[in-house]
TORDREN-81683 format. One line per field, with one value per residue (C-alpha): x, y, z; residue number from 1. Coordinates in Angstrom, 1 decimal, decimal comma, always signed. Layout:
! TORDREN-81683
c1: [X;...] .
c2: [Y;...] .
c3: [Z;...] .
n: [NUM;...] .
END
This chain:
! TORDREN-81683
c1: [+116,6;+117,7;+120,3;+122,2;+123,3;+126,0;+125,0;+121,6;+121,5;+119,7;+121,7;+120,7;+117,1;+117,1;+118,7;+115,9;+113,2;+114,7;+115,0;+111,5;+110,3;+112,4;+110,9;+114,0;+114,1;+116,5;+118,2;+120,4;+123,2;+123,9;+125,2;+122,2;+118,8;+117,3;+118,9;+116,5;+116,4;+114,6;+111,4;+111,3;+113,1;+114,6;+117,5;+120,1;+121,4;+124,8;+128,5;+130,5;+132,8;+129,8;+130,4;+127,3;+125,1;+126,9;+126,2;+122,5;+122,5;+124,0;+121,6;+119,6;+121,3;+122,3;+124,6;+125,9;+126,8;+127,5;+126,2;+129,2;+132,9;+133,9;+132,9;+135,7;+137,5;+137,7;+133,9;+133,7;+136,3;+134,2;+131,2;+133,1;+134,3;+130,7;+128,6;+129,5;+130,3;+130,2;+131,9;+135,0;+137,1;+139,9;+137,7;+136,6;+140,2;+141,4;+138,6;+139,2;+142,8;+143,3;+146,9;+146,3;+143,5;+145,7;+148,5;+146,0;+144,9;+148,5;+149,4;+146,4;+147,7;+144,7;+145,9;+145,9;+147,0;+150,5;+150,4;+152,7;+152,3;+152,7;+153,5;+155,3;+155,7;+159,0;+157,4;+154,6;+157,0;+159,0;+155,9;+154,8;+158,2;+158,1;+154,4;+154,1;+151,0;+148,1;+148,0;+145,4;+146,2;+143,8;+143,4;+144,0;+140,9;+137,4;+137,1;+133,8;+131,7;+134,7;+135,7;+139,3;+140,9;+142,5;+143,6;+147,0;+147,5;+150,7;+153,6;+152,0;+149,2;+151,4;+152,1;+148,5;+147,2;+149,5;+148,3;+144,7;+145,2;+148,5;+148,5;+146,6;+148,2;+147,8;+148,2;+149,2;+147,8;+148,4;+145,3;+143,4;+141,8;+139,2;+136,6;+134,0;+133,5;+132,6;+131,6;+131,0;+129,0;+129,5;+128,2;+130,1;+128,8;+130,9;+131,2;+133,1;+130,3;+130,0;+127,5;+128,0;+125,8;+126,6;+129,2;+127,6;+128,4;+128,4;+128,5;+129,8;+129,6;+131,5;+132,5;+128,9;+127,3;+124,6;+123,5;+124,1;+123,2;+123,0;+124,1;+126,8;+126,4;+130,2;+131,3;+132,3;+132,3;+136,1;+136,0;+133,0;+134,7;+137,8;+135,8;+134,1;+137,3;+139,0;+136,1;+136,3;+140,0;+139,4;+136,6;+138,5;+141,7;+139,7;+137,6;+134,7;+131,2;+128,4;+128,3;+131,4;+131,6;+134,7;+135,0;+137,2;+138,2;+138,0;+141,0;+141,6;+140,1;+142,0;+140,5;+142,2;+140,9;+140,0;+138,4;+136,3;+133,3;+132,7;+129,0;+125,9;+126,6;+124,9;+125,6;+123,6;+120,3;+118,8;+118,9;+115,8;+113,6;+116,1;+117,5;+115,9;+117,5;+118,6;+122,0;+120,4;+118,7;+121,9;+123,9;+121,5;+121,5;+125,2;+125,7;+123,0;+124,3;+121,3;+121,6;+122,5;+119,9;+120,0;+121,5;+119,8;+118,5;+114,8;+115,6;+117,8;+118,0;+118,9;+119,2;+119,4;+120,3;+118,1;+120,5;+119,9;+116,1;+112,8;+111,1;+107,4;+106,3;+103,6;+106,0;+108,6;+106,0;+104,5;+107,6;+107,1;+108,7;+109,9;+110,3;+110,8;+112,7;+112,9;+115,1;+113,3;+116,1;+115,8;+117,3;+120,5;+123,1;+124,9;+122,9;+121,5;+117,8;+116,5;+116,9;+114,7;+115,1;+113,7;+113,5;+112,7;+113,3;+115,5;+118,3;+116,2;+113,4;+115,8;+117,3;+113,8;+112,9;+116,3;+116,0;+112,5;+113,6;+116,5;+114,0;+111,8;+114,7;+116,2;+112,8;+113,0] .
c2: [+93,7;+90,1;+88,9;+85,8;+83,8;+81,1;+78,5;+77,3;+76,9;+78,7;+81,9;+82,2;+81,5;+84,3;+86,7;+86,1;+86,4;+89,8;+90,8;+89,9;+92,7;+95,1;+93,8;+91,9;+88,7;+85,9;+83,0;+80,4;+78,1;+75,0;+71,5;+70,0;+69,9;+69,6;+72,8;+74,6;+77,7;+75,7;+75,9;+79,7;+80,7;+79,6;+77,1;+76,1;+72,8;+71,8;+71,5;+74,6;+73,3;+73,4;+76,6;+76,2;+75,9;+79,0;+80,9;+80,0;+81,1;+84,5;+85,2;+88,2;+88,5;+92,0;+91,3;+88,1;+87,3;+84,1;+82,6;+80,6;+80,8;+77,4;+78,0;+77,2;+80,4;+79,5;+79,4;+82,8;+84,3;+83,0;+84,8;+88,0;+88,3;+88,6;+90,1;+92,2;+90,0;+91,2;+90,8;+91,1;+88,2;+89,3;+88,9;+85,4;+84,3;+85,5;+83,8;+80,5;+80,2;+80,3;+81,2;+84,2;+85,2;+85,3;+87,1;+89,8;+90,2;+90,5;+93,0;+95,1;+95,0;+93,0;+90,6;+86,9;+83,7;+82,5;+80,6;+78,9;+77,3;+73,5;+71,6;+68,5;+66,6;+68,3;+71,7;+70,5;+69,1;+72,4;+74,5;+72,4;+72,8;+76,6;+77,1;+74,5;+72,5;+72,7;+73,7;+73,3;+71,8;+73,0;+72,5;+75,9;+75,3;+73,9;+73,6;+74,8;+73,9;+72,3;+70,2;+69,9;+70,6;+68,7;+69,9;+68,4;+68,3;+66,2;+64,8;+61,5;+63,0;+64,9;+62,1;+60,9;+64,5;+64,6;+61,2;+62,5;+65,9;+65,7;+65,8;+69,1;+72,5;+73,1;+75,8;+75,4;+77,7;+78,1;+76,9;+79,8;+79,4;+82,1;+83,3;+84,0;+84,0;+87,2;+88,1;+91,5;+92,0;+95,0;+96,1;+98,2;+100,2;+100,7;+104,4;+103,3;+104,0;+101,3;+100,3;+97,8;+95,7;+95,5;+92,7;+89,4;+86,8;+83,3;+79,8;+76,9;+73,2;+70,6;+73,4;+74,4;+77,7;+76,9;+80,3;+84,0;+87,0;+90,7;+92,8;+90,4;+90,1;+89,9;+92,4;+95,8;+99,0;+99,0;+95,5;+96,3;+99,4;+97,3;+94,6;+97,1;+98,9;+95,6;+94,6;+98,0;+97,6;+94,3;+95,7;+98,8;+96,8;+94,5;+97,2;+95,0;+95,5;+93,7;+92,1;+90,8;+88,9;+88,8;+86,1;+86,7;+85,2;+87,3;+86,4;+88,2;+91,4;+91,1;+90,3;+87,8;+87,4;+83,9;+84,0;+86,1;+85,4;+87,7;+87,0;+87,0;+85,0;+82,6;+84,7;+87,6;+85,7;+87,6;+90,8;+89,7;+90,5;+92,3;+95,2;+97,9;+96,4;+92,8;+91,7;+90,2;+93,4;+95,4;+93,0;+93,4;+97,2;+97,3;+95,1;+97,0;+100,4;+101,3;+103,3;+101,2;+100,7;+101,4;+98,7;+100,0;+97,3;+96,7;+95,3;+92,5;+89,4;+85,8;+83,1;+79,3;+77,1;+74,0;+71,2;+67,6;+67,4;+69,3;+70,5;+70,8;+74,1;+74,4;+74,1;+76,5;+79,1;+78,8;+80,4;+84,1;+86,2;+83,2;+83,6;+80,2;+79,9;+76,5;+76,1;+73,3;+70,9;+67,2;+66,7;+64,8;+64,7;+68,0;+69,7;+73,2;+72,9;+76,1;+78,7;+80,5;+84,1;+85,9;+89,6;+91,3;+94,5;+93,0;+90,4;+88,6;+88,1;+86,8;+84,4;+83,0;+82,5;+81,0;+78,5;+77,6;+77,1;+74,9;+72,6;+72,5;+71,7;+69,1;+67,3;+66,8] .
c3: [+17,1;+17,3;+19,9;+19,3;+22,3;+22,2;+24,8;+25,7;+29,5;+32,2;+31,9;+28,2;+29,2;+31,8;+29,4;+26,9;+29,6;+30,5;+26,8;+25,8;+28,0;+26,0;+22,7;+21,7;+19,6;+20,4;+18,6;+20,5;+19,5;+21,5;+20,7;+22,5;+20,9;+24,4;+25,7;+28,1;+25,8;+23,2;+25,3;+25,0;+21,8;+18,5;+18,9;+16,3;+17,6;+16,2;+17,2;+17,5;+14,7;+12,3;+10,3;+8,2;+11,3;+12,8;+9,6;+9,9;+13,5;+12,5;+9,6;+10,6;+14,0;+15,1;+18,0;+19,7;+23,3;+25,2;+28,4;+29,5;+28,9;+27,7;+24,1;+21,6;+20,7;+17,0;+16,9;+18,6;+16,2;+13,3;+14,7;+15,5;+11,9;+10,9;+13,7;+16,7;+19,8;+23,4;+25,8;+23,6;+22,6;+25,0;+28,0;+26,9;+26,1;+29,5;+31,5;+29,7;+31,1;+34,8;+34,4;+32,1;+34,4;+37,5;+35,6;+34,6;+38,2;+39,3;+36,6;+37,7;+41,3;+42,5;+45,2;+44,4;+46,1;+45,2;+41,9;+39,4;+36,0;+36,0;+32,8;+34,3;+37,5;+38,3;+38,2;+40,4;+43,0;+42,9;+43,2;+46,2;+47,8;+47,4;+48,5;+51,2;+52,0;+51,3;+47,7;+44,9;+41,5;+38,8;+35,1;+33,4;+31,2;+31,4;+35,1;+36,8;+39,8;+41,5;+38,5;+37,3;+40,7;+43,5;+47,0;+47,9;+51,6;+51,9;+50,0;+49,5;+47,4;+44,9;+42,4;+42,5;+41,8;+38,8;+37,6;+37,7;+36,1;+34,3;+30,5;+30,4;+31,2;+34,9;+37,5;+41,1;+43,7;+47,4;+49,3;+50,8;+54,2;+53,7;+56,1;+53,4;+49,6;+47,9;+44,4;+42,8;+39,5;+37,3;+33,9;+31,5;+28,5;+25,3;+26,3;+29,5;+32,0;+34,7;+37,3;+40,1;+42,3;+46,0;+46,7;+47,4;+50,2;+48,8;+50,2;+48,1;+48,8;+46,8;+44,4;+43,6;+44,7;+47,2;+48,6;+48,1;+50,3;+49,6;+51,3;+52,4;+56,2;+56,7;+54,0;+55,4;+53,5;+52,9;+51,5;+49,4;+47,9;+47,2;+45,5;+43,2;+42,4;+41,5;+39,2;+37,5;+36,9;+35,1;+33,0;+31,9;+31,1;+28,8;+27,3;+28,5;+27,3;+29,2;+32,7;+34,4;+37,7;+39,9;+42,6;+45,6;+48,9;+52,1;+54,3;+57,5;+56,1;+52,8;+49,4;+47,1;+43,5;+42,6;+39,1;+36,8;+34,5;+31,5;+31,6;+33,8;+36,9;+39,2;+42,3;+40,6;+40,1;+43,1;+41,0;+39,1;+42,1;+44,4;+42,3;+40,2;+37,1;+36,9;+35,8;+32,7;+31,6;+32,3;+30,2;+27,3;+27,7;+27,6;+24,5;+22,7;+23,5;+25,7;+28,9;+31,9;+34,6;+38,3;+40,5;+43,7;+46,1;+46,7;+50,1;+51,4;+49,2;+49,6;+46,8;+47,1;+44,2;+43,6;+42,8;+41,7;+42,3;+41,7;+44,9;+45,5;+44,0;+46,6;+49,5;+48,0;+47,3;+50,8;+52,2;+52,7;+49,9;+47,9;+44,1;+42,3;+39,1;+37,4;+34,3;+32,4;+33,0;+33,9;+37,4;+37,7;+40,5;+41,0;+38,3;+38,9;+38,0;+39,5;+42,2;+44,8;+45,7;+48,8;+49,3;+52,6;+54,5;+57,2;+57,6;+60,2;+57,7;+55,2;+57,8;+58,5;+54,9;+54,0;+56,9;+55,8;+52,2;+53,4;+55,1;+52,0;+49,6;+51,9;+52,0;+48,2] .
n: [1;2;3;4;5;6;7;8;9;10;11;12;13;14;15;16;17;18;19;20;21;22;23;24;25;26;27;28;29;30;31;32;33;34;35;36;37;38;39;40;41;42;43;44;45;46;47;48;49;50;51;52;53;54;55;56;57;58;59;60;61;62;63;64;65;66;67;68;69;70;71;72;73;74;75;76;77;78;79;80;81;82;83;84;85;86;87;88;89;90;91;92;93;94;95;96;97;98;99;100;101;102;103;104;105;106;107;108;109;110;111;112;113;114;115;116;117;118;119;120;121;122;123;124;125;126;127;128;129;130;131;132;133;134;135;136;137;138;139;140;141;142;143;144;145;146;147;148;149;150;151;152;153;154;155;156;157;158;159;160;161;162;163;164;165;166;167;168;169;170;171;172;173;174;175;176;177;178;179;180;181;182;183;184;185;186;187;188;189;190;191;192;193;194;195;196;197;198;199;200;201;202;203;204;205;206;207;208;209;210;211;212;213;214;215;216;217;218;219;220;221;222;223;224;225;226;227;228;229;230;231;232;233;234;235;236;237;238;239;240;241;242;243;244;245;246;247;248;249;250;251;252;253;254;255;256;257;258;259;260;261;262;263;264;265;266;267;268;269;270;271;272;273;274;275;276;277;278;279;280;281;282;283;284;285;286;287;288;289;290;291;292;293;294;295;296;297;298;299;300;301;302;303;304;305;306;307;308;309;310;311;312;313;314;315;316;317;318;319;320;321;322;323;324;325;326;327;328;329;330;331;332;333;334;335;336;337;338;339;340;341;342;343;344;345;346;347;348;349;350;351;352;353;354;355;356;357;358;359;360;361;362;363;364] .
END
């Protein structure tokens, strides 16, 4: 059984590492010949507009998935006409447009921040007038890790924000002063069965995920149940097959949906060591029609992203319970080059290990 993966980053790499244990073969497609997956599997390096290269990628492939959501839809449609693609095109299309995404959440009665489409400066000014400051202006497409968005805090900044982002379809959202960031990850089988991992408490800095904790220290049972229910609504509506992550803000005890990712997710990396079945294995199980695995915890978990530099392996691994994952990527500013997971029986032990890892990573 050969799985084709569109995209060649660390998520594709971790999918393959999980799949090799199941006896699967993998082939990857990515525009970069230096994509990290090339170190562990067969890589077809070409642009997504190259139909001949896509055909070579598909030859002998049984099912195709993707590891990020910014793949051109035309390329995915070309693939889907020839080989089964999961998650379905509807999920990818929704996740690629922040406005369509927010409209879906609203239609499913999932609370969201106030939002409005913005196609010109007049609409931006009117949206600001109705919502009040602060607001966030975002590109509807291609924004990730804090890119493609500007917080507008006063009237003097409105025209400048339009100058920077105008020209692309935009969405304006009311700025949310949240107490914590939460994500929930679920996997859905083609037969409709779903499994969910406990909701995760995340910390971002400069738009990039820095740390994740499970169980989330500030997430109560009621919020956890709501997060899982919301994720299930989205998956069922889209007839989703595979893993889906839903990101939310916790505001005064209420959850507001921010965005979704129809793929394995950075905030779920801890599942490799911290759950009975990792998100990567469950994604593969779902898209191949295999029984979904248990999401039970093996203890408490913490995850720290390694960003912009490669730390000392010796120092990282000297921290009790640390599991180091490096992605085979050259370090550059703001680039995720790896992560470290710790698993322990108590929150106090996780705190100690995370503090020690912070010191190690800060030292470079």
